[in-house]
C-alpha positions as CSV (number, residue, x, y, z in Angstrom):
1,X,0.0,0.0,0.1
2,X,1.4,3.5,-0.7
3,X,2.5,5.8,2.0
4,X,-0.4,8.2,2.8
5,X,-0.3,11.4,4.7
6,X,-3.5,12.8,5.9
7,X,-3.6,16.5,4.6
8,X,-4.0,19.3,7.1
9,X,-7.5,20.8,7.1
10,X,-6.5,24.4,6.6
11,X,-3.8,23.5,4.2
12,X,-5.6,24.8,1.0
13,X,-6.7,28.0,2.7
14,X,-3.3,28.6,4.0
15,X,-1.7,28.2,0.7
16,X,-4.2,30.3,-0.9
17,X,-3.6,33.3,1.6
18,X,0.1,33.0,1.0
19,X,-0.3,33.7,-2.7
20,X,-2.1,37.0,-1.9
21,X,-0.3,40.3,-0.7
22,X,-3.5,41.9,1.3
23,X,-4.1,39.4,4.2
24,X,-0.9,39.8,6.3
25,X,-0.9,43.8,6.0
26,X,-4.8,43.8,6.9
27,X,-4.6,41.5,9.9
28,X,-1.6,43.5,10.8
29,X,-3.7,46.7,10.9
30,X,-6.4,44.9,12.8
31,X,-3.7,43.8,15.5
32,X,-2.4,47.3,15.6
33,X,-5.5,48.7,16.7
34,X,-5.9,46.3,19.3
35,X,-2.4,47.0,20.6
36,X,-3.2,50.7,20.6
37,X,-6.3,50.2,22.6
38,X,-4.4,48.2,25.1
39,X,-1.6,50.9,25.4
40,X,-4.2,53.6,26.0
41,X,-5.9,51.6,28.5
42,X,-2.6,51.3,30.3
43,X,-1.8,54.9,30.1
44,X,-5.0,55.7,31.5
45,X,-4.6,53.2,34.4
46,X,-1.2,54.9,35.1
47,X,-2.7,58.4,35.3
48,X,-5.6,57.2,37.3
49,X,-3.2,55.5,40.0
50,X,-1.2,58.5,40.1
51,X,-4.2,60.8,40.6
52,X,-5.5,58.5,43.3
53,X,-2.2,59.1,45.3
54,X,-2.3,62.9,44.3
55,X,1.0,62.5,42.8
56,X,0.4,65.6,40.5
57,X,4.1,66.4,40.2
58,X,4.7,62.9,38.6
59,X,1.6,63.5,36.3
60,X,3.2,66.6,35.3
61,X,6.6,65.1,34.6
62,X,5.0,62.4,32.5
63,X,3.2,64.9,30.5
64,X,6.6,66.9,29.9
65,X,8.2,63.7,28.8
66,X,5.0,62.6,26.5
67,X,5.2,66.4,25.0
68,X,8.8,65.7,23.8
69,X,8.0,62.4,22.4
70,X,5.2,64.1,20.4
71,X,7.7,65.5,18.1
72,X,9.0,62.3,17.4
73,X,5.6,60.8,16.8
74,X,4.6,63.6,14.5
75,X,7.7,63.1,12.3
76,X,7.1,59.5,12.1
77,X,3.4,59.7,11.1
78,X,4.5,62.4,8.4
79,X,7.4,60.5,7.0
80,X,6.4,56.9,7.1
81,X,4.0,56.9,4.3
82,X,6.3,58.6,1.9
83,X,9.0,56.1,2.9
84,X,6.7,53.1,2.3
85,X,5.9,54.5,-1.1
86,X,9.6,55.2,-2.2
87,X,10.7,51.7,-0.9
88,X,8.2,49.5,-2.7
89,X,8.4,51.4,-5.9
90,X,12.0,50.7,-6.1
91,X,11.4,47.1,-5.2
92,X,8.7,46.7,-7.8
93,X,11.0,47.9,-10.4
94,X,13.6,45.4,-9.1
95,X,11.1,42.5,-9.3
96,X,10.2,43.7,-12.9
97,X,13.8,43.7,-14.3
98,X,14.1,40.0,-12.4
99,X,11.0,38.9,-14.2
100,X,12.3,40.2,-17.5
101,X,15.8,38.5,-16.8
102,X,14.7,35.3,-15.7
103,X,10.8,34.4,-16.0
104,X,7.8,36.3,-15.1
105,X,6.9,33.7,-12.7
106,X,9.6,34.9,-10.3
107,X,6.9,37.5,-9.4
108,X,5.3,34.9,-7.2
109,X,8.4,34.6,-5.1
110,X,8.0,38.2,-4.1
111,X,4.3,37.8,-3.6
112,X,4.9,34.6,-1.1
113,X,7.9,36.1,0.5
114,X,7.5,36.4,4.2
115,X,9.8,39.2,4.8
116,X,8.2,41.3,2.1
117,X,4.8,40.8,3.7
118,X,6.2,41.2,7.4
119,X,8.0,44.5,6.0
120,X,4.8,46.0,4.4
121,X,2.8,45.0,7.4
122,X,5.1,46.5,10.1
123,X,5.6,49.9,7.9
124,X,1.7,50.2,7.7
125,X,1.4,49.4,11.3
126,X,3.7,52.1,12.4
127,X,2.2,54.6,10.4
128,X,-1.4,53.6,11.5
129,X,-0.1,53.4,15.2
130,X,1.3,56.9,15.0
131,X,-1.7,58.5,13.9
132,X,-3.8,56.9,16.6
133,X,-1.2,58.2,19.3
134,X,-1.7,61.5,17.9
135,X,-5.3,61.4,18.8
136,X,-4.3,60.5,22.4
137,X,-2.6,63.9,23.3
138,X,-4.8,66.2,25.1
139,X,-4.6,69.9,25.2
140,X,-5.1,70.1,28.8
141,X,-2.1,71.1,31.0
142,X,-3.4,71.0,34.3
143,X,-2.1,67.8,36.1
144,X,-5.3,67.4,38.0
145,X,-7.6,67.5,35.1
146,X,-5.6,65.3,32.5
147,X,-7.1,61.8,32.0
148,X,-4.4,60.1,30.0
149,X,-0.7,60.6,29.1
150,X,0.1,58.6,25.9
151,X,3.6,57.5,27.2
152,X,3.3,53.9,26.7
153,X,2.0,54.6,23.3
154,X,5.0,56.8,22.5
155,X,7.4,54.1,23.6
156,X,5.6,51.4,21.5
157,X,5.8,53.8,18.5
158,X,9.7,54.0,18.9
159,X,9.8,50.3,19.2
160,X,8.0,50.0,15.9
161,X,10.1,52.4,14.2
162,X,13.1,50.4,15.4
163,X,11.5,47.3,13.9
164,X,10.7,48.9,10.8
165,X,14.6,50.0,10.4
166,X,15.7,46.4,11.0
167,X,13.0,45.0,8.6
168,X,14.1,47.6,6.0
169,X,17.6,46.2,6.1
170,X,16.5,42.7,5.6
171,X,13.8,43.5,3.0
172,X,16.5,45.3,0.9
173,X,18.9,42.5,1.2
174,X,16.1,39.9,0.2
175,X,15.0,42.0,-2.8
176,X,18.4,42.1,-4.1
177,X,18.7,38.5,-3.9
178,X,15.6,38.2,-6.2
179,X,17.8,39.8,-8.9
180,X,20.5,37.0,-8.7
181,X,20.0,33.8,-10.6
182,X,21.6,31.4,-7.9
183,X,18.8,32.4,-5.0
184,X,15.9,32.4,-7.4
185,X,16.7,28.8,-8.9
186,X,17.5,27.6,-5.2
187,X,14.4,29.0,-3.8
188,X,12.3,27.4,-6.6
189,X,14.1,24.2,-6.2
190,X,13.5,24.3,-2.4
191,X,9.8,25.0,-2.8
192,X,9.7,21.9,-5.4
193,X,11.3,19.6,-2.9
194,X,8.9,20.7,-0.3
195,X,5.8,19.8,-2.5
196,X,7.6,16.4,-3.1
197,X,8.0,15.6,0.4
198,X,4.5,16.8,1.4
199,X,2.8,14.9,-1.3
200,X,1.7,11.3,-0.7
201,X,3.6,8.6,-2.5
202,X,1.9,7.2,-5.5
203,X,2.1,3.7,-7.2
204,X,2.1,2.4,-10.6
205,X,-0.9,0.2,-10.0
206,X,-4.4,1.7,-10.9
207,X,-7.1,1.5,-8.2
208,X,-9.9,-1.1,-8.7
209,X,-12.8,1.1,-8.7
210,X,-16.6,0.4,-8.8
211,X,-18.8,1.2,-11.8
212,X,-18.8,5.1,-12.5
213,X,-22.3,6.5,-11.4
214,X,-21.9,10.1,-12.3
215,X,-19.6,13.2,-12.8
216,X,-19.1,16.5,-11.1
217,X,-18.5,19.4,-13.6
218,X,-16.6,22.5,-13.1
219,X,-19.2,25.6,-12.9
220,X,-16.9,28.5,-12.0
221,X,-14.6,30.5,-14.2
222,X,-12.1,29.1,-16.5
223,X,-8.5,28.7,-15.2
224,X,-5.9,26.4,-13.8
225,X,-6.6,23.7,-11.6
226,X,-4.4,24.8,-8.6
227,X,-5.4,22.2,-6.1
228,X,-8.1,20.3,-4.2
229,X,-9.3,20.2,-0.7
230,X,-8.5,16.6,-0.2
231,X,-9.7,16.4,3.4
232,X,-13.2,17.7,2.5
233,X,-13.3,15.5,-0.6
234,X,-12.4,12.6,1.3
235,X,-15.0,13.3,4.1
236,X,-17.8,14.0,1.6
237,X,-16.9,10.6,-0.3
238,X,-17.1,8.7,3.0
239,X,-20.5,10.1,3.9
240,X,-22.0,9.3,0.4
241,X,-20.1,6.0,0.5
242,X,-18.6,6.3,-3.0
243,X,-15.1,6.7,-4.4
244,X,-14.0,10.0,-6.3
245,X,-11.4,10.3,-9.1
246,X,-10.0,13.5,-9.9
247,X,-10.0,13.5,-13.8
248,X,-7.8,16.6,-14.8
249,X,-4.3,16.8,-13.2
250,X,-3.1,19.5,-10.9
251,X,-2.0,22.3,-13.4
252,X,-4.5,21.5,-16.1
253,X,-6.6,24.3,-17.7
254,X,-10.3,23.7,-17.2
255,X,-13.4,25.5,-18.5
256,X,-16.9,25.6,-17.5
257,X,-18.7,22.3,-18.0
258,X,-15.4,20.2,-17.7
259,X,-15.8,17.2,-15.6
260,X,-13.4,17.6,-12.7
261,X,-14.5,14.6,-10.6
262,X,-15.8,11.1,-11.4
263,X,-18.1,9.4,-9.1
264,X,-17.7,5.8,-8.6
265,X,-20.0,3.4,-6.7
266,X,-22.8,4.2,-4.4
267,X,-25.2,6.7,-5.3
268,X,-24.2,9.8,-7.2
269,X,-25.3,12.9,-5.6
270,X,-27.8,15.2,-7.2
271,X,-27.5,18.6,-8.1
272,X,-27.1,21.0,-5.2
273,X,-25.9,20.1,-1.7
274,X,-23.1,17.6,-1.9
275,X,-22.7,18.0,-5.5
276,X,-22.0,21.8,-5.0
277,X,-19.7,21.0,-2.0
278,X,-17.7,18.5,-4.1
279,X,-17.3,21.3,-6.8
280,X,-16.3,23.8,-4.4
281,X,-13.5,21.7,-3.2
282,X,-11.7,22.0,-6.6
283,X,-9.8,25.3,-6.7
284,X,-9.4,27.2,-10.2
285,X,-7.3,30.2,-10.5
286,X,-5.2,32.3,-13.0
287,X,-1.7,30.6,-12.2
288,X,-0.3,27.3,-11.1
289,X,0.8,27.3,-7.3
290,X,3.2,25.2,-5.6
291,X,0.7,23.7,-3.0
292,X,0.1,20.4,-5.0
293,X,1.8,20.9,-8.2
294,X,4.8,18.6,-8.2
295,X,5.9,19.7,-11.7
296,X,5.6,23.5,-11.4
297,X,9.1,24.0,-10.0
298,X,10.5,22.0,-12.9
299,X,8.6,23.9,-15.3
300,X,10.0,27.0,-13.9
301,X,13.7,25.9,-13.9
302,X,13.2,25.1,-17.7
303,X,11.7,28.3,-18.4
304,X,14.4,30.2,-17.0
305,X,17.0,27.9,-18.9
306,X,15.1,28.3,-22.1
307,X,15.1,32.0,-21.9
308,X,19.1,32.1,-21.1
309,X,19.8,29.9,-23.9
310,X,17.8,32.2,-26.4
311,X,19.7,34.2,-28.9
312,X,18.3,37.4,-27.4
313,X,20.0,36.6,-23.8
314,X,22.7,34.2,-24.9
315,X,23.5,33.1,-21.3
316,X,24.4,29.4,-21.2
317,X,25.8,29.6,-17.6
318,X,22.4,30.4,-16.4
319,X,21.1,27.2,-18.2
320,X,23.8,25.1,-16.5
321,X,22.5,26.6,-13.1
322,X,19.1,25.6,-14.0
323,X,20.3,22.0,-15.0
324,X,22.0,21.6,-11.6
325,X,18.7,22.1,-9.9
326,X,16.8,20.0,-12.5
327,X,19.2,17.0,-11.8
328,X,18.8,17.4,-8.2
329,X,15.1,17.6,-8.4
330,X,14.9,14.5,-10.4
331,X,17.5,12.8,-8.2
332,X,15.0,13.3,-5.4
333,X,12.2,11.8,-7.5
334,X,14.2,9.0,-8.8
335,X,13.7,6.4,-5.9
336,X,10.3,7.7,-5.1
337,X,6.9,5.8,-6.0
338,X,5.0,7.8,-8.5
339,X,1.7,7.2,-10.3
340,X,-1.8,7.1,-9.1
341,X,-2.0,8.5,-5.3
342,X,-4.9,6.8,-3.3
343,X,-6.3,9.0,-0.6
344,X,-8.1,7.1,2.2
345,X,-10.3,7.8,5.0
346,X,-9.7,7.1,8.9
347,X,-10.7,3.4,8.2
348,X,-8.3,2.9,5.2
349,X,-11.0,2.9,2.5
350,X,-9.8,4.5,-0.6
351,X,-12.0,7.7,-1.3
352,X,-10.2,10.0,-3.6
353,X,-8.0,8.8,-6.6
354,X,-5.6,11.3,-7.9
355,X,-3.3,11.0,-11.0
356,X,0.1,12.6,-10.5
357,X,3.1,12.9,-13.0
358,X,5.1,9.8,-13.5
359,X,8.8,9.3,-13.9
360,X,8.8,9.6,-17.7
361,X,6.6,12.9,-17.4
362,X,9.1,14.5,-15.4
363,X,12.3,13.2,-17.2
364,X,10.6,14.6,-20.5
365,X,9.7,17.9,-18.9
366,X,13.2,18.5,-17.4
367,X,15.1,17.5,-20.7
368,X,12.9,17.6,-23.8
369,X,12.9,21.5,-24.6
370,X,16.4,22.0,-23.3
371,X,17.8,19.3,-25.4
372,X,16.4,20.7,-28.4
373,X,17.9,24.0,-27.6
374,X,21.2,22.6,-26.3
375,X,23.1,21.9,-29.5
376,X,24.3,25.3,-30.1
377,X,26.1,25.5,-26.7
378,X,28.9,23.1,-25.7
379,X,28.6,24.1,-22.0
380,X,25.0,22.9,-21.9
381,X,25.3,19.5,-23.7
382,X,28.3,18.6,-21.6
383,X,26.6,19.6,-18.4
384,X,23.3,17.7,-19.6
385,X,25.1,14.6,-20.4
386,X,26.9,14.6,-17.0
387,X,23.5,15.2,-15.4
388,X,21.9,12.3,-17.2
389,X,24.9,10.0,-16.3
390,X,24.6,10.8,-12.8
391,X,20.7,10.0,-12.9
392,X,21.5,6.7,-14.5
393,X,23.5,5.9,-11.6
394,X,20.7,6.7,-9.1
395,X,17.6,5.7,-10.8
396,X,16.2,2.1,-10.6
397,X,16.5,-0.2,-13.4
398,X,13.1,0.2,-14.7
399,X,13.6,4.0,-14.9
400,X,16.5,4.2,-17.0
401,X,14.8,3.9,-20.3
402,X,13.9,7.6,-20.5
403,X,17.3,8.9,-19.5
404,X,19.1,6.7,-22.2
405,X,16.6,8.0,-24.8
406,X,17.2,11.6,-24.0
407,X,21.0,10.8,-23.9
408,X,20.8,9.1,-27.3
409,X,18.9,12.0,-28.8
410,X,21.1,14.6,-27.6
411,X,24.1,12.9,-29.0
412,X,22.4,12.5,-32.2
413,X,21.3,16.3,-32.4
414,X,24.8,17.3,-31.7
415,X,26.3,15.1,-34.5
416,X,23.9,16.5,-36.9
417,X,24.5,20.1,-35.6
418,X,28.2,20.4,-34.9
419,X,30.3,20.1,-38.3
420,X,33.9,19.7,-36.9
421,X,34.6,16.2,-35.6
422,X,36.9,17.7,-32.7
423,X,33.9,20.3,-31.6
424,X,31.7,17.3,-31.5
425,X,33.8,15.0,-29.4
426,X,34.1,18.3,-27.0
427,X,30.3,19.0,-26.9
428,X,29.7,15.3,-25.9
429,X,32.3,15.0,-23.1
430,X,30.2,14.8,-19.8
431,X,31.2,17.8,-17.5
432,X,29.4,18.8,-14.4
433,X,30.6,22.3,-14.6
434,X,29.7,22.6,-18.3
435,X,33.1,23.8,-19.5
436,X,35.3,23.1,-16.2
437,X,37.6,20.2,-16.4
438,X,38.9,17.9,-19.1
439,X,38.3,14.2,-18.9
440,X,35.2,12.3,-18.4
441,X,33.1,13.6,-15.4
442,X,30.3,11.0,-15.8
443,X,29.9,7.4,-17.2
444,X,29.5,7.2,-20.8
445,X,26.6,4.8,-21.9
């Protein structure tokens, strides 16, 4: 039986919120209003305590300190919004340059970046908190009639300013790294490997399903199948005593009326109710996401490498860096069971059947397009041959055929495209650095 990991209930919602840029700042603004209310309450309690003890001199001292801090708070409230606009305008320009150099899909790295969201949240929170503090200052100067002194609020404002400065340094560092090839492809690879570890293991055997009794069609807008709420579908299938089969793969483009779930066994649910709940458990959006899409990371690495090898860019070193990560990902996939994933309920009964990319699919995705464009660069062909040879050492016997096929096709393409025999020999010499060391770097097949 393939290994099965029960999905977290909030996992789809969590991933969808990570793909937005509004949730974290909005939650931060709500929290800062609560924080301001708590700080104002503490300030009022301090004044009430001193008034009960008739410590009017102390109240006057606190008022003087707060008046001195008022200048800082006023300056912060005036400068913070301008600072936010300048910082994020420059950052968006940097992200645009990175998307033009690498691939437009790197924008999602910026959107999902925790440091980007945290920085914007703290900046906006500091601005809002300073405005709220300004409303707490009183025009009354008589210590006996003052109801609150915003001393704690002023201290919190200064702490938020200090935190903003620290986050600004971290944010600039992170944004600059988005403009470098190495950190970007490393981030993509790490996210792809995270999805791979999180996904339930598949198997080559198809599940024995009862006869099909109905289908659930997509009723929403057209778009890419981003993910499905596995735990909810398993629960609905158990209640109806049926088995559901996800018909499109994650990443497929679906249009209204496309069947997305096949119902096997039991009694097919009628329109509305359970039928609508099943359809709502399938999430469709404009772009693919990393949540359940194993092949998305590989797709992005190939896109970056293809752009690097284009005549307009002509950057084979970037293509080699992408090949390093492609080989790393395929090496992690090589020993892993792939194929149909069976999602089970608490009793072990199969309730949802999902088709995931197989080994041949991933190998073709990683090498087919690159192989067709690599013949003009000896650096890329040498690195690809070395990577295929390394994978041949790691892959089980039954998974060597697609690797050998791509190796043979690459050799044939180089022999047709390169006229000089010496150049052909050089281009077909495996080298893990592309053009780094002489001598065989892999095992020739």
